[in-house]
Structures are given as structure tokens and as C-alpha cells.
BABA-544859 format. One line per 8 residues: their letters; for each residue y, z, x of C-alpha. Coordinates in nm, 2 decimals. Layout:
A> Y,Z,X ~ ...
This chain:
XXXXXXXX> -1.57,1.49,-1.39 ~ -1.90,1.51,-1.22 ~ -1.96,1.79,-0.98 ~ -2.22,1.67,-0.73 ~ -2.27,1.75,-0.36 ~ -2.47,1.49,-0.17 ~ -2.62,1.58,0.17 ~ -2.71,1.27,0.36
XXXXXXXX> -2.85,1.16,0.70 ~ -2.77,0.82,0.84 ~ -3.06,0.62,0.97 ~ -3.01,0.35,1.23 ~ -3.29,0.12,1.11 ~ -3.32,-0.03,0.76 ~ -3.69,-0.03,0.67 ~ -3.86,-0.35,0.58
XXXXXXXX> -4.01,-0.43,0.24 ~ -4.01,-0.72,-0.01 ~ -3.89,-0.71,-0.36 ~ -3.99,-0.95,-0.63 ~ -3.69,-1.08,-0.83 ~ -3.62,-1.36,-1.06 ~ -3.35,-1.59,-1.16 ~ -3.06,-1.42,-1.34
XXXXXXXX> -2.80,-1.57,-1.57 ~ -2.51,-1.32,-1.53 ~ -2.30,-1.39,-1.83 ~ -2.58,-1.34,-2.09 ~ -2.37,-1.14,-2.33 ~ -2.00,-1.16,-2.40 ~ -1.80,-0.97,-2.65 ~ -1.43,-0.96,-2.75
XXXXXXXX> -1.33,-0.84,-2.41 ~ -1.50,-1.12,-2.21 ~ -1.25,-1.26,-1.96 ~ -1.24,-1.58,-1.76 ~ -1.13,-1.41,-1.45 ~ -1.20,-1.10,-1.25 ~ -1.00,-0.79,-1.31 ~ -0.92,-0.54,-1.03
XXXXXXXX> -0.83,-0.18,-1.10 ~ -0.64,0.02,-0.84 ~ -0.69,0.39,-0.90 ~ -0.41,0.62,-0.77 ~ -0.42,0.99,-0.78 ~ -0.06,1.01,-0.90 ~ 0.06,1.33,-0.75 ~ -0.08,1.23,-0.41
XXXXXXXX> 0.02,0.87,-0.38 ~ 0.39,0.92,-0.29 ~ 0.36,1.25,-0.10 ~ 0.51,1.20,0.25 ~ 0.44,1.56,0.37 ~ 0.18,1.58,0.64 ~ 0.15,1.96,0.67 ~ -0.18,1.99,0.49
XXXXXXXX> -0.21,2.36,0.48 ~ -0.52,2.48,0.29 ~ -0.40,2.62,-0.05 ~ -0.05,2.50,0.04 ~ 0.23,2.51,-0.22 ~ 0.45,2.22,-0.32 ~ 0.71,2.35,-0.09 ~ 0.46,2.36,0.20
XXXXXXXX> 0.25,2.05,0.14 ~ 0.47,1.84,-0.09 ~ 0.38,1.64,-0.40 ~ 0.43,1.27,-0.51 ~ 0.64,1.17,-0.80 ~ 0.65,0.89,-1.06 ~ 0.96,0.77,-0.88 ~ 0.76,0.71,-0.56
XXXXXXXX> 0.61,0.41,-0.73 ~ 0.90,0.19,-0.64 ~ 0.93,-0.18,-0.71 ~ 0.83,-0.24,-0.35 ~ 0.52,-0.02,-0.38 ~ 0.41,-0.18,-0.70 ~ 0.46,-0.53,-0.56 ~ 0.25,-0.44,-0.26
XXXXXXXX> -0.03,-0.31,-0.49 ~ -0.01,-0.63,-0.69 ~ -0.02,-0.84,-0.37 ~ -0.34,-0.65,-0.27 ~ -0.51,-0.84,-0.55 ~ -0.48,-0.58,-0.83 ~ -0.43,-0.64,-1.21 ~ -0.44,-0.28,-1.35
XXXXXXXX> -0.32,0.05,-1.21 ~ -0.50,0.36,-1.32 ~ -0.26,0.65,-1.29 ~ -0.49,0.94,-1.26 ~ -0.37,1.29,-1.37 ~ -0.08,1.19,-1.58 ~ -0.13,1.40,-1.90 ~ 0.01,1.75,-1.87
XXXXXXXX> -0.27,1.97,-1.74 ~ -0.29,2.34,-1.64 ~ -0.10,2.40,-1.31 ~ -0.01,2.71,-1.11 ~ 0.37,2.67,-1.10 ~ 0.65,2.83,-1.30 ~ 0.80,2.59,-1.55 ~ 0.90,2.85,-1.80
XXXXXXXX> 1.26,2.75,-1.77 ~ 1.17,2.43,-1.96 ~ 0.96,2.61,-2.22 ~ 0.61,2.57,-2.05 ~ 0.40,2.89,-2.03 ~ 0.25,2.99,-1.70 ~ -0.12,2.93,-1.65 ~ -0.36,3.20,-1.54
XXXXXXXX> -0.50,3.12,-1.19 ~ -0.83,3.27,-1.30 ~ -0.89,2.98,-1.54 ~ -0.74,2.70,-1.33 ~ -0.92,2.53,-1.04 ~ -0.70,2.51,-0.73 ~ -0.32,2.55,-0.72 ~ -0.23,2.21,-0.84
XXXXXXXX> -0.49,2.22,-1.12 ~ -0.76,1.99,-1.24 ~ -0.63,1.67,-1.42 ~ -0.92,1.71,-1.65 ~ -0.80,2.04,-1.80 ~ -0.53,1.89,-2.02 ~ -0.28,2.14,-2.16 ~ -0.05,1.91,-2.37
XXXXXXXX> -0.16,1.56,-2.46 ~ 0.18,1.45,-2.58 ~ 0.35,1.50,-2.25 ~ 0.30,1.45,-1.88 ~ 0.25,1.67,-1.57 ~ 0.59,1.83,-1.48 ~ 0.49,1.82,-1.11 ~ 0.52,1.44,-1.12
XXXXXXXX> 0.89,1.43,-1.23 ~ 1.20,1.46,-1.02 ~ 1.35,1.64,-1.32 ~ 1.06,1.81,-1.50 ~ 1.27,1.84,-1.82 ~ 1.28,1.46,-1.84 ~ 0.92,1.40,-1.72 ~ 0.82,1.19,-2.02
XXXXXXXX> 1.12,0.96,-1.97 ~ 1.03,0.93,-1.60 ~ 0.68,0.82,-1.69 ~ 0.81,0.57,-1.95 ~ 1.02,0.42,-1.67 ~ 0.71,0.39,-1.45 ~ 0.53,0.21,-1.73 ~ 0.82,-0.03,-1.75
XXXXXXXX> 0.83,-0.08,-1.37 ~ 0.46,-0.14,-1.36 ~ 0.48,-0.41,-1.63 ~ 0.78,-0.57,-1.45 ~ 0.56,-0.60,-1.14 ~ 0.30,-0.79,-1.34 ~ 0.06,-0.50,-1.36 ~ -0.10,-0.32,-1.65
XXXXXXXX> -0.13,0.06,-1.70 ~ -0.43,0.28,-1.75 ~ -0.43,0.66,-1.80 ~ -0.69,0.92,-1.86 ~ -0.80,1.06,-2.19 ~ -1.05,1.35,-2.18 ~ -1.19,1.39,-2.53 ~ -1.48,1.62,-2.44
XXXXXXXX> -1.28,1.92,-2.33 ~ -0.92,2.05,-2.30 ~ -0.76,2.33,-2.10 ~ -0.85,2.69,-2.18 ~ -0.48,2.75,-2.26 ~ -0.39,2.43,-2.45 ~ -0.04,2.44,-2.60 ~ 0.10,2.14,-2.77
XXXXXXXX> 0.47,2.20,-2.70 ~ 0.55,1.83,-2.75 ~ 0.35,1.75,-3.06 ~ 0.51,1.48,-3.28 ~ 0.61,1.58,-3.63 ~ 0.31,1.65,-3.85 ~ 0.07,1.70,-3.56 ~ -0.12,2.03,-3.58
XXXXXXXX> -0.23,2.18,-3.25 ~ -0.60,2.19,-3.15 ~ -0.76,2.49,-3.31 ~ -0.46,2.58,-3.52 ~ -0.66,2.55,-3.84 ~ -1.00,2.66,-3.72 ~ -1.22,2.92,-3.89 ~ -1.29,3.14,-3.59
XXXXXXXX> -1.54,3.36,-3.77 ~ -1.82,3.11,-3.74 ~ -1.98,2.93,-3.44 ~ -1.95,2.59,-3.60 ~ -1.77,2.42,-3.89 ~ -1.73,2.05,-3.90 ~ -1.35,2.04,-3.90 ~ -1.31,2.32,-3.64
XXXXXXXX> -1.18,2.17,-3.32 ~ -1.38,2.42,-3.11 ~ -1.72,2.60,-3.11 ~ -1.69,2.98,-3.11 ~ -1.88,3.29,-3.01 ~ -1.78,3.51,-3.30 ~ -1.68,3.87,-3.24 ~ -1.70,3.83,-2.86
XXXXXXXX> -1.42,3.82,-2.60 ~ -1.41,3.56,-2.32 ~ -1.48,3.70,-1.98 ~ -1.36,3.55,-1.65 ~ -1.65,3.41,-1.44 ~ -1.74,3.56,-1.11 ~ -1.57,3.30,-0.89 ~ -1.42,3.30,-0.54
XXXXXXXX> -1.08,3.46,-0.53 ~ -0.82,3.26,-0.72 ~ -0.55,3.11,-0.50 ~ -0.75,3.22,-0.20 ~ -0.66,3.59,-0.27 ~ -0.29,3.54,-0.30 ~ -0.11,3.79,-0.53 ~ -0.01,3.66,-0.87
XXXXXXXX> 0.10,3.87,-1.17 ~ -0.16,3.69,-1.39 ~ -0.45,3.76,-1.16 ~ -0.57,4.08,-1.33 ~ -0.93,4.01,-1.42 ~ -0.85,3.93,-1.78 ~ -0.78,3.62,-1.98 ~ -0.71,3.67,-2.35
XXXXXXXX> -0.94,3.45,-2.56 ~ -1.10,3.62,-2.87 ~ -1.33,3.50,-3.00 ~ -1.46,3.32,-2.69 ~ -1.51,2.95,-2.71 ~ -1.79,2.73,-2.57 ~ -1.70,2.60,-2.22 ~ -1.63,2.23,-2.15
XXXXXXXX> -1.97,2.15,-2.01 ~ -2.14,2.30,-2.31 ~ -2.20,2.65,-2.19 ~ -2.23,2.89,-2.48 ~ -2.18,3.20,-2.27 ~ -1.87,3.42,-2.33 ~ -1.88,3.47,-1.95 ~ -1.94,3.12,-1.80
XXXXXXXX> -2.10,3.07,-1.46 ~ -1.87,2.98,-1.17 ~ -2.03,2.64,-1.16 ~ -1.95,2.57,-1.53 ~ -1.63,2.39,-1.62 ~ -1.48,2.73,-1.70 ~ -1.12,2.61,-1.70 ~ -1.19,2.41,-2.01
XXXXXXXX> -1.32,2.45,-2.37 ~ -1.55,2.20,-2.54 ~ -1.41,2.00,-2.83 ~ -1.62,1.98,-3.15 ~ -1.68,1.63,-3.29 ~ -1.91,1.72,-3.57 ~ -2.22,1.78,-3.37 ~ -2.39,2.09,-3.50
XXXXXXXX> -2.52,2.35,-3.25 ~ -2.88,2.22,-3.31 ~ -2.76,1.87,-3.20 ~ -2.76,1.70,-3.55 ~ -2.48,1.49,-3.67 ~ -2.24,1.61,-3.94 ~ -2.05,1.28,-4.00 ~ -2.12,0.92,-4.13
XXXXXXXX> -2.35,0.72,-3.90 ~ -2.31,0.35,-3.83 ~ -2.55,0.12,-4.03 ~ -2.82,-0.08,-3.86 ~ -2.69,-0.40,-3.70 ~ -2.35,-0.26,-3.61 ~ -2.43,-0.32,-3.24 ~ -2.36,-0.68,-3.32
XXXXXXXX> -2.03,-0.62,-3.51 ~ -1.68,-0.68,-3.39 ~ -1.42,-0.41,-3.34 ~ -1.25,-0.53,-3.66 ~ -1.57,-0.48,-3.85 ~ -1.61,-0.13,-3.70 ~ -1.25,-0.05,-3.79 ~ -1.31,-0.17,-4.15
XXXXXXXX> -1.63,0.05,-4.17 ~ -1.43,0.37,-4.10 ~ -1.16,0.30,-4.35 ~ -1.17,0.58,-4.61 ~ -1.45,0.77,-4.44 ~ -1.43,1.14,-4.41 ~ -1.45,1.23,-4.04 ~ -1.42,1.55,-3.84
XXXXXXXX> -1.07,1.67,-3.76 ~ -1.11,1.62,-3.39 ~ -1.17,1.25,-3.44 ~ -0.83,1.21,-3.60 ~ -0.65,1.42,-3.33 ~ -0.78,1.21,-3.05 ~ -0.72,0.88,-3.22 ~ -0.36,0.98,-3.28
XXXXXXXX> -0.33,1.08,-2.91 ~ -0.45,0.73,-2.80 ~ -0.23,0.55,-3.04 ~ 0.07,0.76,-2.92 ~ 0.02,0.63,-2.57 ~ -0.05,0.27,-2.66 ~ 0.28,0.28,-2.85 ~ 0.45,0.38,-2.53
XXXXXXXX> 0.31,0.07,-2.35 ~ -0.01,0.21,-2.20 ~ -0.25,-0.08,-2.17 ~ -0.58,0.11,-2.15 ~ -0.77,0.43,-2.09 ~ -1.03,0.58,-1.87 ~ -1.24,0.81,-2.08 ~ -1.37,1.11,-1.89
XXXXXXXX> -1.74,1.21,-1.95 ~ -1.76,0.98,-2.25 ~ -2.14,1.03,-2.30 ~ -2.08,1.40,-2.40 ~ -1.90,1.27,-2.71 ~ -2.10,1.08,-2.98 ~ -2.07,0.70,-2.98 ~ -1.98,0.70,-3.35
XXXXXXXX> -1.65,0.87,-3.26 ~ -1.58,0.60,-2.99 ~ -1.65,0.33,-3.26 ~ -1.39,0.51,-3.47 ~ -1.12,0.55,-3.20 ~ -1.18,0.24,-2.99 ~ -1.17,0.01,-3.29 ~ -0.84,0.16,-3.39
XXXXXXXX> -0.70,0.11,-3.04 ~ -0.82,-0.26,-3.04 ~ -0.67,-0.33,-3.38 ~ -0.34,-0.22,-3.23 ~ -0.39,-0.39,-2.90 ~ -0.69,-0.64,-2.88 ~ -0.64,-0.66,-2.50 ~ -0.67,-0.28,-2.44
XXXXXXXX> -0.88,-0.20,-2.13 ~ -1.13,0.07,-2.23 ~ -1.33,0.22,-1.94 ~ -1.58,0.51,-1.99 ~ -1.75,0.75,-1.75 ~ -2.12,0.73,-1.86 ~ -2.41,0.81,-1.63 ~ -2.72,0.77,-1.84
XXXXXXXX> -2.85,0.41,-1.82 ~ -3.05,0.46,-2.15 ~ -2.72,0.51,-2.33 ~ -2.52,0.22,-2.17 ~ -2.58,-0.02,-2.46 ~ -2.50,0.23,-2.73 ~ -2.16,0.30,-2.57 ~ -2.09,-0.07,-2.52
XXXXXXXX> -2.21,-0.21,-2.84 ~ -2.18,0.08,-3.08 ~ -1.90,0.27,-2.91 ~ -1.70,-0.05,-2.85 ~ -1.63,0.03,-2.48 ~ -1.52,-0.26,-2.26 ~ -1.65,-0.11,-1.94 ~ -1.87,0.17,-1.81
XXXXXXXX> -1.91,0.30,-1.45 ~ -2.19,0.12,-1.27 ~ -2.26,0.44,-1.07 ~ -2.63,0.52,-1.10 ~ -2.74,0.16,-1.04 ~ -2.53,-0.05,-0.81 ~ -2.32,0.23,-0.65 ~ -2.61,0.46,-0.57
XXXXXXXX> -2.82,0.17,-0.44 ~ -2.54,0.05,-0.20 ~ -2.50,0.41,-0.08 ~ -2.88,0.44,-0.01 ~ -2.87,0.10,0.17 ~ -2.59,0.20,0.41 ~ -2.75,0.54,0.48 ~ -3.08,0.37,0.57
XXXXXXXX> -3.27,0.50,0.28 ~ -3.37,0.16,0.13 ~ -3.36,-0.21,0.17 ~ -3.09,-0.42,-0.01 ~ -3.36,-0.63,-0.19 ~ -3.36,-0.40,-0.49 ~ -3.00,-0.51,-0.57 ~ -3.15,-0.81,-0.73
XXXXXXXX> -3.37,-0.60,-0.97 ~ -3.06,-0.41,-1.07 ~ -2.87,-0.72,-1.16 ~ -3.17,-0.85,-1.35 ~ -3.21,-0.53,-1.54 ~ -2.85,-0.53,-1.66 ~ -2.82,-0.91,-1.72 ~ -2.72,-0.86,-2.08
XXXXXXXX> -2.44,-0.61,-2.00 ~ -2.35,-0.68,-1.64 ~ -2.00,-0.79,-1.74 ~ -1.93,-0.44,-1.88 ~ -2.05,-0.24,-1.57 ~ -1.74,-0.18,-1.36 ~ -1.81,-0.17,-0.98 ~ -1.66,0.08,-0.74
XXXXXXXX> -1.74,0.24,-0.41 ~ -1.47,0.51,-0.41 ~ -1.30,0.73,-0.67 ~ -1.17,1.08,-0.72 ~ -1.52,1.22,-0.80 ~ -1.71,1.06,-0.51 ~ -1.72,1.10,-0.14 ~ -1.48,0.86,0.04
XXXXXXXX> -1.65,0.54,0.14 ~ -1.53,0.59,0.50 ~ -1.64,0.95,0.52 ~ -1.92,1.06,0.75 ~ -2.10,1.18,0.43 ~ -2.11,0.82,0.30 ~ -2.08,0.50,0.51 ~ -1.94,0.68,0.82
XXXXXXXX> -1.68,0.42,0.91 ~ -1.46,0.19,0.71 ~ -1.62,-0.11,0.89 ~ -1.97,-0.01,0.77 ~ -1.82,-0.01,0.42 ~ -1.72,-0.38,0.44 ~ -2.06,-0.54,0.34 ~ -2.08,-0.29,0.05
XXXXXXXX> -1.74,-0.40,-0.07 ~ -1.83,-0.77,-0.05 ~ -2.15,-0.73,-0.25 ~ -1.99,-0.49,-0.50 ~ -1.70,-0.73,-0.56 ~ -1.90,-1.06,-0.58 ~ -2.24,-0.99,-0.73 ~ -2.13,-0.97,-1.09
XXXXXXXX> -1.86,-1.07,-1.34 ~ -1.75,-0.71,-1.39 ~ -1.42,-0.57,-1.28 ~ -1.38,-0.42,-0.93 ~ -1.21,-0.08,-0.87 ~ -1.05,0.04,-0.55 ~ -0.93,0.40,-0.49 ~ -0.59,0.43,-0.32
XXXXXXXX> -0.64,0.47,0.06 ~ -0.98,0.31,0.05 ~ -0.83,-0.02,0.17 ~ -0.70,0.15,0.49 ~ -1.01,0.35,0.56 ~ -0.92,0.70,0.42 ~ -1.20,0.94,0.50 ~ -1.10,1.25,0.31
XXXXXXXX> -1.13,1.49,0.60 ~ -0.87,1.75,0.49 ~ -0.95,2.11,0.40 ~ -0.72,2.12,0.10 ~ -0.82,2.46,-0.03 ~ -1.02,2.45,-0.35 ~ -1.13,2.10,-0.29 ~ -1.38,2.01,-0.02
XXXXXXXX> -1.36,1.75,0.25 ~ -1.51,1.40,0.21 ~ -1.34,1.38,-0.13 ~ -0.97,1.36,-0.15 ~ -0.89,1.68,-0.34 ~ -0.79,1.66,-0.71 ~ -0.72,2.03,-0.73 ~ -0.47,2.08,-0.44
XXXXXXXX> -0.13,1.97,-0.31 ~ -0.23,1.76,-0.01 ~ -0.14,1.46,0.19 ~ -0.36,1.15,0.24 ~ -0.32,1.06,0.61 ~ -0.44,0.70,0.62 ~ -0.25,0.61,0.30 ~ 0.06,0.79,0.43
XXXXXXXX> 0.05,0.57,0.74 ~ 0.05,0.26,0.52 ~ 0.32,0.42,0.30 ~ 0.54,0.46,0.61 ~ 0.79,0.71,0.47 ~ 0.84,0.51,0.15 ~ 0.87,0.16,0.31 ~ 0.52,0.06,0.19
XXXXXXXX> 0.49,-0.18,0.48 ~ 0.20,-0.04,0.68 ~ 0.43,0.04,0.96 ~ 0.23,0.33,1.09 ~ -0.12,0.18,1.05 ~ -0.34,0.13,1.35 ~ -0.45,-0.23,1.42 ~ -0.80,-0.15,1.28
XXXXXXXX> -0.64,-0.01,0.96 ~ -0.42,-0.32,0.93 ~ -0.72,-0.55,0.97 ~ -0.91,-0.35,0.71 ~ -0.64,-0.38,0.46 ~ -0.61,-0.75,0.53 ~ -0.99,-0.78,0.46 ~ -0.95,-0.60,0.12
XXXXXXXX> -0.65,-0.82,0.04 ~ -0.84,-1.14,0.11 ~ -1.15,-1.03,-0.07 ~ -0.97,-0.90,-0.39 ~ -0.74,-1.20,-0.42 ~ -1.03,-1.44,-0.37 ~ -1.22,-1.26,-0.65 ~ -0.92,-1.29,-0.89
XXXXXXXX> -0.91,-1.67,-0.85 ~ -1.28,-1.75,-0.83 ~ -1.44,-1.92,-1.13 ~ -1.78,-1.89,-0.97 ~ -1.76,-1.51,-0.98 ~ -1.73,-1.54,-1.35 ~ -2.02,-1.77,-1.36 ~ -2.39,-1.75,-1.28
XXXXXXXX> -2.59,-1.56,-1.02 ~ -2.92,-1.62,-0.85 ~ -3.08,-1.42,-0.56 ~ -3.19,-1.59,-0.24 ~ -3.36,-1.27,-0.12 ~ -3.72,-1.32,-0.22 ~ -3.78,-1.66,-0.07 ~ -3.60,-1.57,0.25
XXXXXXXX> -3.75,-1.23,0.29 ~ -4.10,-1.38,0.26 ~ -4.06,-1.69,0.47 ~ -3.75,-1.69,0.69 ~ -3.79,-1.59,1.06 ~ -3.51,-1.37,1.18 ~ -3.41,-1.26,0.83 ~ -3.36,-0.90,0.93
XXXXXXXX> -3.39,-0.60,0.71 ~ -3.02,-0.56,0.66 ~ -2.96,-0.91,0.53 ~ -2.88,-0.98,0.16 ~ -2.80,-1.32,0.02 ~ -2.73,-1.47,-0.32 ~ -2.54,-1.75,-0.49 ~ -2.27,-1.76,-0.75
XXXXXXXX> -2.15,-2.08,-0.93 ~ -1.95,-2.23,-1.21 ~ -1.89,-2.60,-1.30 ~ -1.61,-2.62,-1.05 ~ -1.72,-2.38,-0.76 ~ -2.04,-2.31,-0.57 ~ -2.07,-2.01,-0.34 ~ -2.33,-1.88,-0.10
XXXXXXXX> -2.28,-1.51,-0.02 ~ -2.45,-1.37,0.29 ~ -2.40,-1.01,0.41 ~ -2.53,-0.79,0.69 ~ -2.57,-0.42,0.61 ~ -2.68,-0.34,0.96 ~ -2.41,-0.21,1.18 ~ -2.61,-0.27,1.50
XXXXXXXX> -2.79,-0.60,1.47 ~ -2.66,-0.96,1.49 ~ -2.90,-1.18,1.29 ~ -2.98,-1.55,1.35 ~ -3.18,-1.74,1.09 ~ -3.21,-2.05,0.89 ~ -3.12,-1.96,0.53 ~ -3.33,-2.14,0.27
XXXXXXXX> -3.19,-2.26,-0.06 ~ -3.47,-2.33,-0.31 ~ -3.51,-2.66,-0.49 ~ -3.43,-2.52,-0.83 ~ -3.08,-2.43,-0.71 ~ -3.03,-2.76,-0.54 ~ -3.12,-2.92,-0.87 ~ -2.88,-2.70,-1.07
XXXXXXXX> -2.60,-2.79,-0.82 ~ -2.69,-3.16,-0.85 ~ -2.70,-3.20,-0.47 ~ -2.85,-3.51,-0.32 ~ -3.02,-3.52,0.02 ~ -2.76,-3.51,0.29 ~ -2.53,-3.27,0.49 ~ -2.26,-3.06,0.32
XXXXXXXX> -1.99,-2.85,0.49 ~ -1.96,-2.50,0.36 ~ -1.66,-2.28,0.46 ~ -1.62,-1.91,0.46 ~ -1.35,-1.81,0.20 ~ -1.26,-1.47,0.35 ~ -1.11,-1.59,0.68 ~ -1.15,-1.97,0.67
XXXXXXXX> -1.26,-1.96,1.03 ~ -1.64,-2.03,0.99 ~ -1.78,-2.35,0.86 ~ -2.15,-2.44,0.87 ~ -2.37,-2.73,0.76 ~ -2.59,-2.71,0.45 ~ -2.86,-2.96,0.49 ~ -3.04,-3.09,0.19
XXXXXXXX> -3.37,-3.26,0.26 ~ -3.64,-3.35,0.01 ~ -3.45,-3.15,-0.25 ~ -3.44,-2.83,-0.06 ~ -3.15,-2.67,0.13 ~ -3.12,-2.49,0.46 ~ -2.83,-2.36,0.67 ~ -2.82,-2.20,1.01
XXXXXXXX> -2.66,-1.86,0.99 ~ -2.54,-1.63,1.27 ~ -2.40,-1.30,1.13 ~ -2.27,-1.01,1.32 ~ -2.32,-0.64,1.23 ~ -2.13,-0.54,0.91 ~ -2.02,-0.90,0.86 ~ -2.01,-1.10,0.54
XXXXX> -1.96,-1.46,0.45 ~ -1.86,-1.62,0.12 ~ -1.94,-1.98,0.19 ~ -1.79,-2.24,-0.05 ~ -1.95,-2.58,-0.09
């Protein structure tokens, strides 16, 4: 739920520098989640995926701009997703969140546009954790059953299901209309006369009413009976991003309220802490530690929510802004999830590298976003701001946790890879995708439409272009061409879009079946940067290997320069691979059209490479 605006300029020339790196064993640390194959997550924004309407009117209603449904994920659609090379589908925006639409006929109260972002609403302002977004159902009264049917269809297709849980904040007007027996609503038992109490679900501003922030006109100035300059909340609560103002700023997460996990207003902890050494303990030992412990009420509420969804067949969760919630809570909840389902896929949004290991080892997360390291570096490279050499330092610095750092180039928070604000074209994004997918053992994530070059150019209303809007009813043009009115056969794609999707399909499926990509890594950059003639600034090369597979990955980040050079493979790698002097044929595994000779002489290797702009090779020995 980051809110960042990145202004970039694209440079034509990648500047030259050398970067000292060292050998890196990738799989230095394994925990219970360690896998022997790559996982690939396909993130879909659920209400946009199946929308066939191409009107795209700014601030358009459902009637004007359309909306996708659970039922749009047909058996054919899911099979096509699986065939792309996917193992998990992350259905984003499933829990019932605040939305500007009248569902009072089925017992849902109307939401005030003054505390909702956009017309369709933010998926990160959840209104009822025990039900799903009524917009996504053909029959909103049966929305939960329609989602349960989607879980079943997804599993039948051989895929697993991830949904969001947003523990840090909930909608300003949370109403648990679907609570199971015995579940008390958030805040129902709070003492609202004090700012803080451990078992309060919220933080309060006593004796003070909430005031609507000074924002742009809700619904773009459209008339609505609830737009009256008021929203009844007394006393006011802290806002989701931690603002303690009764009148939050327009840049605050004013549509949400912050949940209290037993962190006092001065930042101290009001709950049991994990003993020393628990970073080396299993999830079962974490689970046993919490047995009988007295914990804040919010901890139990969210644990119950997670277990409710796992009982329905959900295979994992993406936890929004996890670093704003203490890792002791994650130990408590994630260990409970794992005891119920040891294979659960637990992915967290964490952006502070200093906290990565706490959330992995103490919070028992399987995966964190590799955003501020690998993603940001790749973005800088393609925008001409830095050389690719520093990628090796990043891999070295995270050697002990690299398996846990999920790689992505596109998601609902970020600018689209193909947008002018990022890579500029889908083709320029190809070398980024190859490196992101093959440099580590971590899972790879793709955002729907990325594989056909979606650039996010629409003016959706509340959302801004370069990011596909998560606040509005909108169509996704490139994706709609692939969807082809529900046939899911790519029938309307251009030839370039078809070729791009084929590239993603080849790359992702190769990654799923490659033992080397779950093995070891060593960079070839330092030696070749220092000694190889023609090794141009945009080139990056490394090797991956296992006992049964040896790979040489060479990629060209330049979109204007064809490079010719003799790639050197140092003697220590030749020794590790047990190669004797002689000639070996290596063949590109993406397209199987390019084979070259690896010559080993006096214990050192060399191979003549010709690589076009934005081209990549995954050579297999």
C-alpha cells in the first residue's frame, strides 16, 4: 500500500564502472518452506481481470466501465494461466472492502465517499473480513459461495490460491455483518475514553470528533447524499498510516484506521517477547511458545480471520504493510497458520532491509518483497542511472535470505514495467525479466497484463496513469486483447504482444523445471568487466548450476547496442563443473535456436557471444 510517485528520465547510454564482487552460494539458508523448484505467483486484480468493457470513462460507474467477476475465471482462463508457467494465483482485492455502490438490499450499509478512495474503493480498506467484495459476484447475496467455487476451480486447474490480509488497518466504517458465531467486531469492546489500552483494537483521540480531510472533491464532484462534509466518528481514531490527527492530511491513509497490536503510543511493547535464539526455532516451536500466553485482543482477531480462510481452502496470504505490525504478532499468527497448513505460502510487504531477517526468522514469513534491492536496481539500470554490475553485490548481501526475497517487476503498487515512466517498452523489460527470474532461488511474481505489455496508460479517475488503477472501475486494454471477449486465446493481440507472451511463457516454464535455478550462483561480471574487450556497459552475466544442470546467463540491458565479445569463464568455475579441456556445445534454453561453443583450454573457459539489444540467453551445457 505504498504511495510513491517516481519521476524518471531515460538515458540512452549506460555509464561504465566496475564493481568488485565475490563468489556467492545462493542457498545458504533454508527453513521449513525451502522448495526444490521455483514457484511463480500470478497476481490478478480480481475486479479488473474479467472486465470486457472498453469504455474507460474517468470516474466511470460499473454500468459505464464494467467490472470483472469471480465467474470470469473460467476453467479455460485458469488453464491458460497455469500454462503460462504459474503455480499460485494471488486474487487481489477479494475481502469485502469499502465501495461506493448501494448494496443495502442485501444488508450492507452504504459507504461515505468522503472516506473512500475512488468509486470502486481501495482493496486495502477492508470492511468485513468474513466476506468478499459484492462487486465480484454475479449474485452479490451469494458472493461467498461464488468465491468458494472459484477456490475449487483454481485447485482443479492445479493452481493454489493467495488472498490479501491487511492487519495494520481496516476501513473507517468496518462492519462485520458476516462474523461467525462468537466473533466480536473490531472495537466492539474498546474503552474509547483512553488513547491506548492493550486490548483495545484501535487507538483513540478522546473527546475529539473525526474531521474529513481537505481532499479533492469526492467522486469528482458528483452529487451523493452522503457527501455532506461530515463523517460520524467520535472519538476520532488514529489513521491507518499512524497519523494521530483528528483531521488527517489528504496524503494520509484517511480511509482507514490503525489497528492496535499492543504497541504503546511511545513505541514500547505491551506483550510477551520472543526469547533469545528464537530466530533459529521452527514454526512448531514458535506455536508452542505462544500456547497459554496472554496476548492483545487484535492478535486473536486476525489469527481467527486467517484460519477462517485457510479452512475454506485458501493456500496462502499476502500481508499488506507487514512491517507496521510487530514481528511477535507474525510469529503468533504465522505459526498457527503453519500448524494448520505446513505448505501455506506467506508473503509480506516489507521495505526496510534492516528488518528483513526479523520478519523472516522471528515473524516466520516465507517470503518478502525484494523491492528496495533487486527491483529498484533493475529499474535504475534500464533508466540509465547505473550499471548492472551492482546486482552481484545485492545477491551477495542477501546470500543468507535470498530464497525468501520474492522477485517482481510489476504489481498493483508500482508503475507498469512497459510504461514510459519505467522501462518505456515491453521489449526493454525483457532483460529485466530474465535476470529477475533466474538470478536467485526465490519465487517470481508477474502482474496480470505484464506478459502482454500492459502500460497502464488510462486516466481512470482517482488512480493515475502508469499504474493500473486499484481505486476505479476500468478496463485493461492489452489484457483485454488477450482475453478476447472471454475466449482467453489471445485472439486480439498484435504480433508483438503474442511474441511477448510467448517469451514470458518460455521463461517461466523453464524456471519451473530448472534444478540449476534452485542451486548455486556465481557472477561472471568482475572478470569480464575488467578484461574482456567489447564487454559493453549494458552486459550482465552469471552462472547457475546444480548437480544435473549447468547454465550460463547473459543479458543485454542496452536497447541500442549489439555486443560482440569473448565471454571468459574463470578456472574456479571450470573446476567446480569438472570440465576437462575441450569444446562443449551450449544451447539457449529460451528459444533453442542459438548454440555456441564453450572452449576449455588450460582449465579456463571462453565462449564467443553476439547479443542483440534487449536480448538474453540462458545457455545450458
